[in-house]
Legacy VTK file of the C-alpha trace (Angstrom):
# vtk DataFile Version 3.0
C-alpha trace
ASCII
DATASET POLYDATA
POINTS 189 float
123.812 0.063 -124.768
124.132 -1.144 -121.263
125.581 -4.036 -121.680
128.506 -2.555 -123.272
128.654 0.084 -121.023
128.958 -2.775 -117.990
131.605 -4.946 -120.575
133.508 -1.578 -120.643
133.434 -0.922 -116.996
134.758 -4.322 -116.112
137.146 -4.062 -118.435
138.351 -0.471 -116.643
138.008 -2.000 -113.719
140.707 -5.257 -114.389
143.284 -2.761 -116.009
143.124 -0.276 -113.232
143.546 -3.144 -110.600
146.474 -4.759 -112.806
148.167 -1.700 -113.809
149.693 -0.249 -110.191
151.177 -3.900 -109.924
153.443 -3.553 -112.559
154.870 0.157 -111.963
158.380 0.443 -110.670
158.641 1.587 -106.958
161.841 4.557 -106.936
163.416 4.678 -103.257
164.919 8.253 -103.760
165.850 8.294 -100.103
164.120 11.846 -99.628
161.246 11.154 -98.192
163.495 9.963 -94.847
164.047 13.278 -94.146
166.861 13.451 -91.748
170.695 12.326 -91.701
171.059 8.758 -90.190
171.005 5.309 -91.001
168.479 3.755 -93.418
165.658 2.573 -91.436
165.046 -1.175 -91.446
161.659 -1.278 -93.425
162.348 1.775 -95.390
160.394 1.150 -98.761
158.743 -2.003 -97.880
162.719 -3.489 -98.006
164.925 -4.987 -95.451
167.594 -2.852 -94.776
168.252 -4.508 -91.180
171.247 -6.325 -92.065
173.028 -3.520 -93.653
175.203 -0.250 -92.652
173.262 2.061 -95.118
173.057 5.377 -94.096
170.868 8.060 -96.043
172.365 12.345 -95.949
171.371 15.230 -97.559
174.271 18.199 -98.943
176.404 18.883 -101.458
179.993 16.418 -101.224
181.719 15.822 -104.660
181.901 13.379 -105.446
179.200 11.991 -104.166
176.056 13.321 -106.073
172.696 12.576 -105.529
171.124 11.444 -109.298
167.334 13.169 -107.918
166.456 15.079 -104.630
169.497 16.000 -102.251
169.227 12.468 -100.365
171.510 9.772 -101.293
172.748 6.582 -99.503
176.166 5.428 -98.676
177.274 1.920 -96.808
179.776 2.727 -93.480
183.105 2.546 -93.241
182.941 -1.084 -92.304
181.303 -1.174 -95.710
181.391 -4.807 -97.285
179.270 -6.998 -99.462
177.267 -8.059 -96.261
176.491 -5.091 -94.985
175.234 -3.747 -98.417
172.562 -6.330 -98.375
169.243 -5.374 -98.918
166.337 -7.981 -98.514
162.960 -7.890 -100.295
160.182 -8.898 -97.997
158.069 -9.914 -101.567
160.308 -11.476 -104.089
160.290 -8.437 -106.820
162.428 -7.535 -110.175
165.453 -5.750 -109.418
165.426 -3.081 -112.458
169.178 -0.902 -110.542
170.276 1.912 -109.174
172.535 5.297 -109.890
175.988 5.743 -108.244
178.730 8.378 -107.929
181.729 7.615 -105.730
185.481 8.464 -106.658
187.241 7.461 -109.527
188.558 4.589 -109.468
185.939 3.241 -107.417
183.709 0.385 -108.991
180.432 -1.156 -107.926
178.556 -4.489 -109.344
175.501 -6.281 -108.016
174.996 -9.705 -106.555
171.321 -10.823 -106.470
169.866 -13.885 -104.529
166.842 -15.776 -104.792
165.865 -18.222 -102.132
169.427 -17.929 -100.759
171.215 -18.882 -104.635
173.022 -16.517 -106.240
170.884 -16.163 -109.701
172.865 -13.253 -111.761
175.570 -10.603 -111.222
175.243 -7.118 -113.059
178.622 -5.790 -114.993
180.632 -3.879 -113.231
180.160 0.535 -113.079
183.282 2.259 -113.111
182.627 5.587 -110.592
183.249 9.378 -111.168
181.620 12.603 -110.062
178.170 12.008 -112.009
175.424 9.732 -110.740
175.563 6.326 -113.747
173.323 4.346 -113.608
173.799 0.770 -112.819
171.085 -2.291 -114.483
170.863 -5.033 -112.498
170.881 -7.066 -116.044
168.721 -9.845 -114.293
164.916 -10.362 -115.694
164.173 -12.756 -112.504
162.781 -12.631 -109.399
164.910 -11.503 -106.421
164.614 -11.489 -102.563
167.830 -10.099 -102.144
170.405 -7.706 -103.496
174.212 -7.150 -102.500
176.492 -4.485 -103.613
180.202 -5.663 -104.644
182.869 -2.954 -104.662
186.258 -2.493 -104.637
186.032 0.576 -101.918
182.453 0.468 -100.027
183.424 3.531 -98.157
183.430 5.750 -101.347
180.298 5.335 -102.860
176.922 6.760 -102.721
173.621 5.264 -103.755
170.576 6.861 -105.104
167.260 5.793 -107.009
167.182 1.890 -106.227
164.390 0.717 -108.653
162.467 -2.410 -108.644
158.943 -3.695 -109.341
156.808 -6.191 -107.642
155.789 -9.471 -109.588
152.999 -8.911 -111.441
150.176 -11.009 -111.185
150.036 -14.787 -113.034
147.976 -14.608 -116.464
145.762 -17.653 -114.446
145.328 -14.480 -111.433
143.788 -12.068 -113.630
141.713 -14.446 -115.405
140.261 -15.417 -111.908
139.815 -11.965 -111.394
138.168 -11.035 -114.706
135.789 -13.965 -114.048
134.497 -13.131 -110.607
134.042 -9.603 -112.198
131.913 -11.484 -114.713
130.257 -13.339 -111.802
129.426 -10.608 -110.038
128.157 -8.894 -113.401
125.780 -11.883 -113.761
124.271 -11.931 -110.073
123.578 -8.329 -110.688
121.797 -9.018 -114.015
120.048 -11.566 -112.142
118.940 -9.489 -109.198
117.649 -6.876 -112.021
115.603 -9.807 -113.650
113.840 -11.239 -110.873
LINES 1 190
189 0 1 2 3 4 5 6 7 8 9 10 11 12 13 14 15 16 17 18 19 20 21 22 23 24 25 26 27 28 29 30 31 32 33 34 35 36 37 38 39 40 41 42 43 44 45 46 47 48 49 50 51 52 53 54 55 56 57 58 59 60 61 62 63 64 65 66 67 68 69 70 71 72 73 74 75 76 77 78 79 80 81 82 83 84 85 86 87 88 89 90 91 92 93 94 95 96 97 98 99 100 101 102 103 104 105 106 107 108 109 110 111 112 113 114 115 116 117 118 119 120 121 122 123 124 125 126 127 128 129 130 131 132 133 134 135 136 137 138 139 140 141 142 143 144 145 146 147 148 149 150 151 152 153 154 155 156 157 158 159 160 161 162 163 164 165 166 167 168 169 170 171 172 173 174 175 176 177 178 179 180 181 182 183 184 185 186 187 188
């Protein structure tokens, strides 16, 4: 019975260590707490090359998807000022957008300076809609392309840190096995 419990504990620990790494991060902008530029390191991402501004309060057609805050690019908005960089290459899922009818948005996804993917284009309205990145690989920079950068808002920016390689998980499990074997030797000695 003791060996079974030890193995069960080891498997549970391995799952507990790996599962948070696979979960998605959703930046709602609500935790910023005051109207103003999105902080340069918000959510563990680099927003310093952008002009993203977070604000609260009702203002049609710029509806938030969740909470009260959302982000918009300043009046000087362009593809360059919409750039968001990842400190660690990640999988970018997408974000929610709302804005004036006739305005469209799309993502350009980069990895190590090369364009690796582009999303479909999303036509906006006063109701928030999700724009998927359409790309499952790693990215280190995302830009938003639009025909009118000053007339849309973004909310619930969603990404996932990379899941460890199977070799890393196996190494972690082997390490747990060695710790268990060492503990068993000490107990028997």
